[in-house]
PDB file with one MODEL, atoms N, CA, C and O in Angstrom:
MODEL        1
ATOM      1  N   MET A   1     -66.603  21.586 -70.223  1.00  0.00           N
ATOM      2  CA  MET A   1     -67.234  22.094 -69.009  1.00  0.00           C
ATOM      3  C   MET A   1     -68.751  22.110 -69.207  1.00  0.00           C
ATOM      4  O   MET A   1     -69.237  22.591 -70.231  1.00  0.00           O
ATOM      5  N   ALA A   2     -69.482  21.598 -68.253  1.00  0.00           N
ATOM      6  CA  ALA A   2     -70.941  21.533 -68.348  1.00  0.00           C
ATOM      7  C   ALA A   2     -71.549  22.903 -68.117  1.00  0.00           C
ATOM      8  O   ALA A   2     -71.010  23.731 -67.383  1.00  0.00           O
ATOM      9  N   ASN A   3     -72.683  23.119 -68.761  1.00  0.00           N
ATOM     10  CA  ASN A   3     -73.395  24.376 -68.542  1.00  0.00           C
ATOM     11  C   ASN A   3     -73.988  24.385 -67.143  1.00  0.00           C
ATOM     12  O   ASN A   3     -74.496  23.365 -66.676  1.00  0.00           O
ATOM     13  N   PRO A   4     -73.925  25.556 -66.455  1.00  0.00           N
ATOM     14  CA  PRO A   4     -74.539  25.618 -65.131  1.00  0.00           C
ATOM     15  C   PRO A   4     -76.055  25.476 -65.245  1.00  0.00           C
ATOM     16  O   PRO A   4     -76.653  25.810 -66.267  1.00  0.00           O
ATOM     17  N   ALA A   5     -76.651  24.979 -64.184  1.00  0.00           N
ATOM     18  CA  ALA A   5     -78.108  24.825 -64.170  1.00  0.00           C
ATOM     19  C   ALA A   5     -78.749  26.193 -64.298  1.00  0.00           C
ATOM     20  O   ALA A   5     -78.300  27.149 -63.666  1.00  0.00           O
ATOM     21  N   PRO A   6     -79.788  26.299 -65.103  1.00  0.00           N
ATOM     22  CA  PRO A   6     -80.437  27.603 -65.246  1.00  0.00           C
ATOM     23  C   PRO A   6     -81.090  28.017 -63.935  1.00  0.00           C
ATOM     24  O   PRO A   6     -81.590  27.183 -63.180  1.00  0.00           O
ATOM     25  N   GLU A   7     -81.076  29.322 -63.681  1.00  0.00           N
ATOM     26  CA  GLU A   7     -81.713  29.837 -62.474  1.00  0.00           C
ATOM     27  C   GLU A   7     -83.211  29.671 -62.584  1.00  0.00           C
ATOM     28  O   GLU A   7     -83.784  29.751 -63.670  1.00  0.00           O
ATOM     29  N   LYS A   8     -83.836  29.440 -61.445  1.00  0.00           N
ATOM     30  CA  LYS A   8     -85.294  29.378 -61.436  1.00  0.00           C
ATOM     31  C   LYS A   8     -85.823  30.782 -61.654  1.00  0.00           C
ATOM     32  O   LYS A   8     -85.247  31.746 -61.150  1.00  0.00           O
ATOM     33  N   PRO A   9     -86.912  30.911 -62.399  1.00  0.00           N
ATOM     34  CA  PRO A   9     -87.501  32.240 -62.528  1.00  0.00           C
ATOM     35  C   PRO A   9     -87.979  32.711 -61.168  1.00  0.00           C
ATOM     36  O   PRO A   9     -88.344  31.901 -60.315  1.00  0.00           O
ATOM     37  N   ALA A  10     -87.976  34.021 -60.964  1.00  0.00           N
ATOM     38  CA  ALA A  10     -88.357  34.592 -59.674  1.00  0.00           C
ATOM     39  C   ALA A  10     -89.738  34.115 -59.240  1.00  0.00           C
ATOM     40  O   ALA A  10     -89.985  33.933 -58.048  1.00  0.00           O
ATOM     41  N   PHE A  11     -90.644  33.911 -60.205  1.00  0.00           N
ATOM     42  CA  PHE A  11     -91.995  33.477 -59.864  1.00  0.00           C
ATOM     43  C   PHE A  11     -91.979  32.116 -59.171  1.00  0.00           C
ATOM     44  O   PHE A  11     -92.874  31.817 -58.379  1.00  0.00           O
ATOM     45  N   ALA A  12     -90.975  31.290 -59.458  1.00  0.00           N
ATOM     46  CA  ALA A  12     -90.916  29.956 -58.877  1.00  0.00           C
ATOM     47  C   ALA A  12     -90.480  29.989 -57.414  1.00  0.00           C
ATOM     48  O   ALA A  12     -90.655  29.003 -56.698  1.00  0.00           O
ATOM     49  N   LEU A  13     -89.920  31.102 -56.965  1.00  0.00           N
ATOM     50  CA  LEU A  13     -89.404  31.190 -55.606  1.00  0.00           C
ATOM     51  C   LEU A  13     -90.498  31.480 -54.583  1.00  0.00           C
ATOM     52  O   LEU A  13     -90.318  31.198 -53.398  1.00  0.00           O
ATOM     53  N   LEU A  14     -91.609  32.029 -55.010  1.00  0.00           N
ATOM     54  CA  LEU A  14     -92.723  32.320 -54.112  1.00  0.00           C
ATOM     55  C   LEU A  14     -93.928  31.496 -54.528  1.00  0.00           C
ATOM     56  O   LEU A  14     -94.256  31.417 -55.712  1.00  0.00           O
ATOM     57  N   PRO A  15     -94.583  30.887 -53.562  1.00  0.00           N
ATOM     58  CA  PRO A  15     -95.819  30.182 -53.921  1.00  0.00           C
ATOM     59  C   PRO A  15     -96.834  31.179 -54.491  1.00  0.00           C
ATOM     60  O   PRO A  15     -96.891  32.328 -54.052  1.00  0.00           O
ATOM     61  N   GLN A  16     -97.617  30.749 -55.446  1.00  0.00           N
ATOM     62  CA  GLN A  16     -98.600  31.621 -56.090  1.00  0.00           C
ATOM     63  C   GLN A  16     -99.543  32.240 -55.068  1.00  0.00           C
ATOM     64  O   GLN A  16     -99.898  33.414 -55.171  1.00  0.00           O
ATOM     65  N   GLU A  17     -99.949  31.445 -54.079  1.00  0.00           N
ATOM     66  CA  GLU A  17    -100.860  31.950 -53.044  1.00  0.00           C
ATOM     67  C   GLU A  17    -100.221  33.106 -52.259  1.00  0.00           C
ATOM     68  O   GLU A  17    -100.893  34.083 -51.930  1.00  0.00           O
ATOM     69  N   ALA A  18     -98.933  32.988 -51.967  1.00  0.00           N
ATOM     70  CA  ALA A  18     -98.223  34.049 -51.241  1.00  0.00           C
ATOM     71  C   ALA A  18     -98.130  35.306 -52.093  1.00  0.00           C
ATOM     72  O   ALA A  18     -98.278  36.416 -51.581  1.00  0.00           O
ATOM     73  N   LEU A  19     -97.891  35.140 -53.371  1.00  0.00           N
ATOM     74  CA  LEU A  19     -97.802  36.292 -54.269  1.00  0.00           C
ATOM     75  C   LEU A  19     -99.142  37.012 -54.351  1.00  0.00           C
ATOM     76  O   LEU A  19     -99.192  38.241 -54.310  1.00  0.00           O
ATOM     77  N   ILE A  20    -100.215  36.261 -54.466  1.00  0.00           N
ATOM     78  CA  ILE A  20    -101.559  36.852 -54.530  1.00  0.00           C
ATOM     79  C   ILE A  20    -101.847  37.615 -53.240  1.00  0.00           C
ATOM     80  O   ILE A  20    -102.354  38.737 -53.275  1.00  0.00           O
ATOM     81  N   GLU A  21    -101.522  37.005 -52.106  1.00  0.00           N
ATOM     82  CA  GLU A  21    -101.771  37.661 -50.821  1.00  0.00           C
ATOM     83  C   GLU A  21    -100.938  38.934 -50.680  1.00  0.00           C
ATOM     84  O   GLU A  21    -101.438  39.953 -50.204  1.00  0.00           O
ATOM     85  N   PHE A  22     -99.671  38.880 -51.093  1.00  0.00           N
ATOM     86  CA  PHE A  22     -98.816  40.069 -51.029  1.00  0.00           C
ATOM     87  C   PHE A  22     -99.400  41.188 -51.884  1.00  0.00           C
ATOM     88  O   PHE A  22     -99.432  42.343 -51.461  1.00  0.00           O
ATOM     89  N   LYS A  23     -99.860  40.847 -53.086  1.00  0.00           N
ATOM     90  CA  LYS A  23    -100.437  41.859 -53.972  1.00  0.00           C
ATOM     91  C   LYS A  23    -101.691  42.477 -53.366  1.00  0.00           C
ATOM     92  O   LYS A  23    -101.914  43.680 -53.501  1.00  0.00           O
ATOM     93  N   GLN A  24    -102.509  41.670 -52.700  1.00  0.00           N
ATOM     94  CA  GLN A  24    -103.723  42.189 -52.059  1.00  0.00           C
ATOM     95  C   GLN A  24    -103.368  43.143 -50.923  1.00  0.00           C
ATOM     96  O   GLN A  24    -103.939  44.228 -50.816  1.00  0.00           O
ATOM     97  N   ILE A  25    -102.435  42.739 -50.084  1.00  0.00           N
ATOM     98  CA  ILE A  25    -102.013  43.583 -48.968  1.00  0.00           C
ATOM     99  C   ILE A  25    -101.418  44.884 -49.489  1.00  0.00           C
ATOM    100  O   ILE A  25    -101.722  45.955 -48.966  1.00  0.00           O
ATOM    101  N   TYR A  26    -100.572  44.803 -50.514  1.00  0.00           N
ATOM    102  CA  TYR A  26     -99.939  45.995 -51.073  1.00  0.00           C
ATOM    103  C   TYR A  26    -101.001  46.960 -51.611  1.00  0.00           C
ATOM    104  O   TYR A  26    -100.905  48.171 -51.414  1.00  0.00           O
ATOM    105  N   LYS A  27    -102.001  46.418 -52.285  1.00  0.00           N
ATOM    106  CA  LYS A  27    -103.064  47.269 -52.834  1.00  0.00           C
ATOM    107  C   LYS A  27    -103.854  47.937 -51.715  1.00  0.00           C
ATOM    108  O   LYS A  27    -104.189  49.117 -51.812  1.00  0.00           O
ATOM    109  N   GLU A  28    -104.153  47.190 -50.654  1.00  0.00           N
ATOM    110  CA  GLU A  28    -104.884  47.763 -49.524  1.00  0.00           C
ATOM    111  C   GLU A  28    -104.086  48.871 -48.838  1.00  0.00           C
ATOM    112  O   GLU A  28    -104.645  49.899 -48.454  1.00  0.00           O
ATOM    113  N   GLU A  29    -102.798  48.660 -48.690  1.00  0.00           N
ATOM    114  CA  GLU A  29    -101.949  49.624 -47.972  1.00  0.00           C
ATOM    115  C   GLU A  29    -101.574  50.848 -48.807  1.00  0.00           C
ATOM    116  O   GLU A  29    -101.519  51.963 -48.289  1.00  0.00           O
ATOM    117  N   PHE A  30    -101.316  50.636 -50.104  1.00  0.00           N
ATOM    118  CA  PHE A  30    -100.781  51.709 -50.934  1.00  0.00           C
ATOM    119  C   PHE A  30    -101.689  52.120 -52.091  1.00  0.00           C
ATOM    120  O   PHE A  30    -101.398  53.093 -52.788  1.00  0.00           O
ATOM    121  N   GLY A  31    -102.784  51.390 -52.300  1.00  0.00           N
ATOM    122  CA  GLY A  31    -103.718  51.735 -53.364  1.00  0.00           C
ATOM    123  C   GLY A  31    -103.184  51.508 -54.765  1.00  0.00           C
ATOM    124  O   GLY A  31    -103.664  52.113 -55.724  1.00  0.00           O
ATOM    125  N   VAL A  32    -102.186  50.632 -54.888  1.00  0.00           N
ATOM    126  CA  VAL A  32    -101.551  50.371 -56.185  1.00  0.00           C
ATOM    127  C   VAL A  32    -101.617  48.871 -56.470  1.00  0.00           C
ATOM    128  O   VAL A  32    -101.271  48.053 -55.618  1.00  0.00           O
ATOM    129  N   GLU A  33    -102.068  48.517 -57.684  1.00  0.00           N
ATOM    130  CA  GLU A  33    -102.046  47.119 -58.117  1.00  0.00           C
ATOM    131  C   GLU A  33    -100.708  46.842 -58.779  1.00  0.00           C
ATOM    132  O   GLU A  33    -100.349  47.484 -59.767  1.00  0.00           O
ATOM    133  N   LEU A  34     -99.984  45.900 -58.242  1.00  0.00           N
ATOM    134  CA  LEU A  34     -98.672  45.564 -58.789  1.00  0.00           C
ATOM    135  C   LEU A  34     -98.776  44.460 -59.832  1.00  0.00           C
ATOM    136  O   LEU A  34     -99.541  43.512 -59.661  1.00  0.00           O
ATOM    137  N   PRO A  35     -98.009  44.581 -60.910  1.00  0.00           N
ATOM    138  CA  PRO A  35     -97.889  43.433 -61.820  1.00  0.00           C
ATOM    139  C   PRO A  35     -97.080  42.342 -61.101  1.00  0.00           C
ATOM    140  O   PRO A  35     -96.340  42.632 -60.162  1.00  0.00           O
ATOM    141  N   ASP A  36     -97.225  41.110 -61.540  1.00  0.00           N
ATOM    142  CA  ASP A  36     -96.563  39.988 -60.868  1.00  0.00           C
ATOM    143  C   ASP A  36     -95.062  40.197 -60.714  1.00  0.00           C
ATOM    144  O   ASP A  36     -94.513  39.958 -59.638  1.00  0.00           O
ATOM    145  N   GLU A  37     -94.401  40.633 -61.760  1.00  0.00           N
ATOM    146  CA  GLU A  37     -92.944  40.787 -61.709  1.00  0.00           C
ATOM    147  C   GLU A  37     -92.524  41.786 -60.627  1.00  0.00           C
ATOM    148  O   GLU A  37     -91.577  41.526 -59.884  1.00  0.00           O
ATOM    149  N   GLU A  38     -93.206  42.902 -60.533  1.00  0.00           N
ATOM    150  CA  GLU A  38     -92.894  43.913 -59.520  1.00  0.00           C
ATOM    151  C   GLU A  38     -93.243  43.394 -58.123  1.00  0.00           C
ATOM    152  O   GLU A  38     -92.516  43.659 -57.166  1.00  0.00           O
ATOM    153  N   ALA A  39     -94.342  42.660 -58.003  1.00  0.00           N
ATOM    154  CA  ALA A  39     -94.729  42.090 -56.715  1.00  0.00           C
ATOM    155  C   ALA A  39     -93.676  41.096 -56.225  1.00  0.00           C
ATOM    156  O   ALA A  39     -93.360  41.062 -55.035  1.00  0.00           O
ATOM    157  N   VAL A  40     -93.140  40.299 -57.124  1.00  0.00           N
ATOM    158  CA  VAL A  40     -92.092  39.345 -56.749  1.00  0.00           C
ATOM    159  C   VAL A  40     -90.872  40.095 -56.233  1.00  0.00           C
ATOM    160  O   VAL A  40     -90.297  39.705 -55.216  1.00  0.00           O
ATOM    161  N   LYS A  41     -90.468  41.156 -56.909  1.00  0.00           N
ATOM    162  CA  LYS A  41     -89.307  41.943 -56.474  1.00  0.00           C
ATOM    163  C   LYS A  41     -89.534  42.521 -55.088  1.00  0.00           C
ATOM    164  O   LYS A  41     -88.666  42.424 -54.221  1.00  0.00           O
ATOM    165  N   LYS A  42     -90.689  43.119 -54.878  1.00  0.00           N
ATOM    166  CA  LYS A  42     -90.976  43.758 -53.595  1.00  0.00           C
ATOM    167  C   LYS A  42     -91.132  42.724 -52.478  1.00  0.00           C
ATOM    168  O   LYS A  42     -90.629  42.928 -51.373  1.00  0.00           O
ATOM    169  N   ALA A  43     -91.816  41.632 -52.752  1.00  0.00           N
ATOM    170  CA  ALA A  43     -92.007  40.591 -51.743  1.00  0.00           C
ATOM    171  C   ALA A  43     -90.663  39.958 -51.372  1.00  0.00           C
ATOM    172  O   ALA A  43     -90.413  39.666 -50.202  1.00  0.00           O
ATOM    173  N   THR A  44     -89.817  39.751 -52.352  1.00  0.00           N
ATOM    174  CA  THR A  44     -88.495  39.190 -52.092  1.00  0.00           C
ATOM    175  C   THR A  44     -87.664  40.136 -51.233  1.00  0.00           C
ATOM    176  O   THR A  44     -86.939  39.692 -50.343  1.00  0.00           O
ATOM    177  N   ALA A  45     -87.766  41.429 -51.492  1.00  0.00           N
ATOM    178  CA  ALA A  45     -87.045  42.418 -50.678  1.00  0.00           C
ATOM    179  C   ALA A  45     -87.522  42.365 -49.228  1.00  0.00           C
ATOM    180  O   ALA A  45     -86.713  42.422 -48.303  1.00  0.00           O
ATOM    181  N   VAL A  46     -88.824  42.256 -49.034  1.00  0.00           N
ATOM    182  CA  VAL A  46     -89.373  42.163 -47.677  1.00  0.00           C
ATOM    183  C   VAL A  46     -88.860  40.895 -46.995  1.00  0.00           C
ATOM    184  O   VAL A  46     -88.445  40.936 -45.837  1.00  0.00           O
ATOM    185  N   LEU A  47     -88.888  39.782 -47.702  1.00  0.00           N
ATOM    186  CA  LEU A  47     -88.403  38.527 -47.128  1.00  0.00           C
ATOM    187  C   LEU A  47     -86.920  38.605 -46.769  1.00  0.00           C
ATOM    188  O   LEU A  47     -86.499  38.055 -45.751  1.00  0.00           O
ATOM    189  N   ASN A  48     -86.135  39.278 -47.591  1.00  0.00           N
ATOM    190  CA  ASN A  48     -84.707  39.432 -47.298  1.00  0.00           C
ATOM    191  C   ASN A  48     -84.489  40.272 -46.044  1.00  0.00           C
ATOM    192  O   ASN A  48     -83.595  39.978 -45.250  1.00  0.00           O
ATOM    193  N   ILE A  49     -85.292  41.308 -45.860  1.00  0.00           N
ATOM    194  CA  ILE A  49     -85.185  42.137 -44.656  1.00  0.00           C
ATOM    195  C   ILE A  49     -85.527  41.301 -43.423  1.00  0.00           C
ATOM    196  O   ILE A  49     -84.818  41.351 -42.418  1.00  0.00           O
ATOM    197  N   VAL A  50     -86.604  40.541 -43.503  1.00  0.00           N
ATOM    198  CA  VAL A  50     -87.009  39.696 -42.375  1.00  0.00           C
ATOM    199  C   VAL A  50     -85.926  38.666 -42.069  1.00  0.00           C
ATOM    200  O   VAL A  50     -85.639  38.387 -40.905  1.00  0.00           O
ATOM    201  N   LYS A  51     -85.336  38.110 -43.102  1.00  0.00           N
ATOM    202  CA  LYS A  51     -84.273  37.117 -42.928  1.00  0.00           C
ATOM    203  C   LYS A  51     -83.083  37.716 -42.179  1.00  0.00           C
ATOM    204  O   LYS A  51     -82.530  37.080 -41.283  1.00  0.00           O
ATOM    205  N   VAL A  52     -82.692  38.928 -42.540  1.00  0.00           N
ATOM    206  CA  VAL A  52     -81.576  39.604 -41.875  1.00  0.00           C
ATOM    207  C   VAL A  52     -81.936  39.896 -40.421  1.00  0.00           C
ATOM    208  O   VAL A  52     -81.139  39.647 -39.516  1.00  0.00           O
ATOM    209  N   LEU A  53     -83.137  40.424 -40.200  1.00  0.00           N
ATOM    210  CA  LEU A  53     -83.553  40.765 -38.845  1.00  0.00           C
ATOM    211  C   LEU A  53     -83.686  39.525 -37.961  1.00  0.00           C
ATOM    212  O   LEU A  53     -83.424  39.592 -36.760  1.00  0.00           O
ATOM    213  N   ALA A  54     -84.082  38.416 -38.534  1.00  0.00           N
ATOM    214  CA  ALA A  54     -84.240  37.187 -37.764  1.00  0.00           C
ATOM    215  C   ALA A  54     -82.907  36.667 -37.256  1.00  0.00           C
ATOM    216  O   ALA A  54     -82.868  35.939 -36.265  1.00  0.00           O
ATOM    217  N   LYS A  55     -81.820  37.027 -37.916  1.00  0.00           N
ATOM    218  CA  LYS A  55     -80.492  36.577 -37.510  1.00  0.00           C
ATOM    219  C   LYS A  55     -79.892  37.446 -36.407  1.00  0.00           C
ATOM    220  O   LYS A  55     -78.938  37.043 -35.740  1.00  0.00           O
ATOM    221  N   LYS A  56     -80.458  38.644 -36.218  1.00  0.00           N
ATOM    222  CA  LYS A  56     -79.924  39.566 -35.210  1.00  0.00           C
ATOM    223  C   LYS A  56     -80.311  39.096 -33.815  1.00  0.00           C
ATOM    224  O   LYS A  56     -81.456  38.700 -33.595  1.00  0.00           O
ATOM    225  N   PRO A  57     -79.378  39.133 -32.868  1.00  0.00           N
ATOM    226  CA  PRO A  57     -79.763  38.773 -31.499  1.00  0.00           C
ATOM    227  C   PRO A  57     -80.698  39.843 -30.916  1.00  0.00           C
ATOM    228  O   PRO A  57     -80.588  41.032 -31.215  1.00  0.00           O
ATOM    229  N   VAL A  58     -81.593  39.379 -30.098  1.00  0.00           N
ATOM    230  CA  VAL A  58     -82.529  40.288 -29.450  1.00  0.00           C
ATOM    231  C   VAL A  58     -81.847  40.870 -28.215  1.00  0.00           C
ATOM    232  O   VAL A  58     -81.287  40.134 -27.403  1.00  0.00           O
ATOM    233  N   LEU A  59     -81.898  42.190 -28.079  1.00  0.00           N
ATOM    234  CA  LEU A  59     -81.309  42.818 -26.901  1.00  0.00           C
ATOM    235  C   LEU A  59     -82.166  42.492 -25.695  1.00  0.00           C
ATOM    236  O   LEU A  59     -83.390  42.620 -25.729  1.00  0.00           O
ATOM    237  N   GLN A  60     -81.511  42.071 -24.639  1.00  0.00           N
ATOM    238  CA  GLN A  60     -82.231  41.757 -23.415  1.00  0.00           C
ATOM    239  C   GLN A  60     -81.882  42.771 -22.350  1.00  0.00           C
ATOM    240  O   GLN A  60     -80.713  43.104 -22.152  1.00  0.00           O
ATOM    241  N   LYS A  61     -82.906  43.265 -21.659  1.00  0.00           N
ATOM    242  CA  LYS A  61     -82.679  44.183 -20.550  1.00  0.00           C
ATOM    243  C   LYS A  61     -82.248  43.391 -19.336  1.00  0.00           C
ATOM    244  O   LYS A  61     -82.769  42.310 -19.063  1.00  0.00           O
ATOM    245  N   GLU A  62     -81.297  43.936 -18.616  1.00  0.00           N
ATOM    246  CA  GLU A  62     -80.820  43.246 -17.411  1.00  0.00           C
ATOM    247  C   GLU A  62     -81.470  43.807 -16.184  1.00  0.00           C
ATOM    248  O   GLU A  62     -81.192  43.352 -15.075  1.00  0.00           O
TER     249      GLU A  62
ENDMDL
END
């Protein structure tokens, strides 16, 4: 049985520019400088929330 392909490191899932921008926004909003690993976790969580919300139908008023 072949070995499964190794998972990409979390850093590879976000473009570096996006990570830098997320860290800047987080620092402005919360006054905390995040290390890269923590920023990736938090940014990924935000993206997952947006992904879920994007799938929800929008309620329309009749």
